[in-house]
N, C-alpha and C positions, 0 to 999 in steps of 0.2 A: 550418478549425477543426471540431471534432466534439463532440457531447454524449454523455456516458455516465453510467450509474448504477453506483455502486460501493457495496458493503456490506462493512463490517468487523465480524466476529463472533467473539467469544471464546467457545470452547466449554468453558471450564473448568466443571466440575460439571455437564456435560450429563446430564440426567436424564429427558428425554422426547423421544424421536426424532420422534414424530408432531407435537409442538408445534414442534420445530425445522423439520420439513418444511413445516408451515403457514406459518411465518415466511418461509422462503426463497421459497416459492411466491407469497406475497402481494406481495413487493417486486419480483420479476422483475428483479433486478440483472444488468447485463452482466458484472461482475466481482465475485467474492466472495473476500475474504481471511479465512481462518480461523486462529485461534491456539489453542494448547493442545488440539490434537486428540488424543483418546485412542482413537478407533476409526476407522481408515481405511475399514472396511466401510460405516459409516454415510455417510461422505463419497462413497464410490463409488456408493451407492444414490441419493444426492441428484444426483450428476452424471448418472447414467443416466436418472433420472426427469425431470429438467428440462433436459436437453440441454447440459450443460457438459462441457468437457474438464478433467481433473483433473491438477494438478501438485503435488508434495509434496517436502519435504526429508527425509522419513522413510518409507522403504518397509517398515520392520519393525514398524509398528503400535505403536510405543512412545509413552508419554505425553509430551505437550508438543510434538507435531509441528506444522508449519506447512503449510497447504494453500491452493492457489489454484484456484478454479473460474472458468473463463472460457468465454464464449459463442464467442469466436474463438480460433483457434490463436495461440500466441505465438511470438516469434522466439527469445528466449533466456530460460532459467530456470536460475539457480544460487543456491547458498546460502552463507552465511558464518556461521562459529561465533564467538560472542563470549564463550564459556566460561560455566561455571556454569549451563548449560542455556539460555542466551540466544543469540539469533541472528536472522538475517533471511533472507528469501527474495526475491531480486531477479528481476524479469521485465521484458522489453522488449516493448512492444505497438505494433502498427500498426493504425490505424483510418482508412481512407480516405487522406487526404493527411497525416495527423498521426501522429507517433510520440511515445510517452511511456513513462515508467518507473513501475513500482509496486514498492514495498518493503514486504513483510509482516514486521512486527517483533514480537518477543517478548522483553522484558527480564525477567531472572530473577536469582535468587541473592540474597545478602545485600545490604542497602541500600547499603553503602559500595563495592560492586562496580560500581555504576551509572556513575560517572564514567569508568571504564576501558571499559565497554561503549559508552558514548556516543562516546568517543574512537575506538574501533574502527569504529563506524558512520561517523563523519565522515572517517575515513582511507580509505574506499573510493575507488577511482579515479573512480567516478561523480561525486563531489563535489569533485574537484580542479580548480583554476582552469585548468589546461592542457587539461582534457578538454572535448569537445563535449557540452554538457549539454542533454538534452531535458527537457521538463517532467516533473516527478517528484512522485509522491504517496507519502507514508510513512504507513502505517496499522498499528494493532495495539495490543498491550498494553505500555504503558510502565511499569506496575507502581507507579510513584510519580510525583509531579509536582514535587518539590522540585529534584532534580538537573537534570531536563530544562528546567524553567521558568527555572532560574537559570543555565543554561549559555549564556554569551554567544555562543559560536561556533555552537551549534545554533540559537539564536534569530536569529542574523545570516543564516543560510542558508535557514531555513524559516519559513513563515507558518502559524500554527495556524488550521485551519479548523473543528475541532470537537473536543469540545463546548466551550461556554463554561464558565467556572469555576462557574457556578451551575447547571449541568445535568450531573448525574452519570450514570454508566452501571453503577456497581457499589456494592453488590450489587443485583441486579435487583429484589428484593422491597422495597428501600428505598434507591434509588440516590442516594448522596450524594458519591461519589468519581468524578472524571473520569479513571479509570485507563486507559480505552480512548480513544485520540485519533487525529486525522488531521492531518497537516502537508503542506504543499505548497511547491514552488519557484515561480518566476515562470511566467507563461504558462498558469496554471490559474485559471479563474474559477468561483467557487462560485455555483451557481444556486439550490440548495435543500438543506436538511439536515433529517434526521429522526432522532430517537432513538426507537426502537420501544418503547413502554411498554405494549403490548397484553398481554392475558392470556397468549396463547401464548408471547410473547417472554419474559415474566417466568417462565413455567413451564419453558421449554426449558433454560436454563442460568442461572448466577448472574451473568452479564453481559448487558447490553442491547446489541443491535446498533445500529451507526451506519450510516445510509444517506445517501449524497450524490449529488446531480446536479451534475456539473461540466462545464464547457466547456474543452476542451483547445485552446489556440491554437497555431498553427504558428509555431515560432520560427526556422525556417530562413531564412537570408539569401541572397537570389538576386541575381545580377549579370546585367543585361540585355545582350543582344548588342551594342546600340549603345554601352553604356558600356565594353565590353571591347574594342571595335574603334575606338578613338579615332584611330588613325593607320594608314597603310598599312604592310603588312609590307615590309621591305626585305631585299634579298639580302645575306647576310654576305660581307664581303670576305675572300678567302683570303690569309692572311698570308705564305704561301710564294711 
């Protein structure tokens, strides 16, 4: 098992890059998932300044991009389009003996588009019963809470880690909505959670960042040599 610190930060309305830089520097997260990125140049400066590798679904500096900043190189990174500007960025990570997945999600579009977007998220091969599932974290901007909270298939697969219903992240100057959230599958243990309500965090964007310390448990099943060799090997009889 391994312990990591992960930050989820929605950069919608980013208005103070120095305050953003201060917030990133303070928490020293191992992984940072960013949503609604409007300037890749700002993210590249953050990556260079604090020693992160940058991965993105949007190389053209368009509004609404997803970005992952990681202290370690990752094995796989790919993106999925849920239409109407929504989508997710999937990445596979290895830390010591543990492997885990991170999905950086941004739901967008009209309110009644959400069920279809959730369906597309759940239809990814990663979450199918026939797939070998590694521990997974889903972080990002879910835009609303009604469809996700009431979607029984989503709730059956994932456990909500943050924030609680009484702790909002949006808008930053008076956070009453839990629009930004974190979910997890099995084999992930929450150790600590923080919603940064500091002055720099409130000033940087109109969302407050979520910071989690989690323990990733190794879910691999191994078979001992003694169990696999219960009997002697026999010579096959030639039928001819």
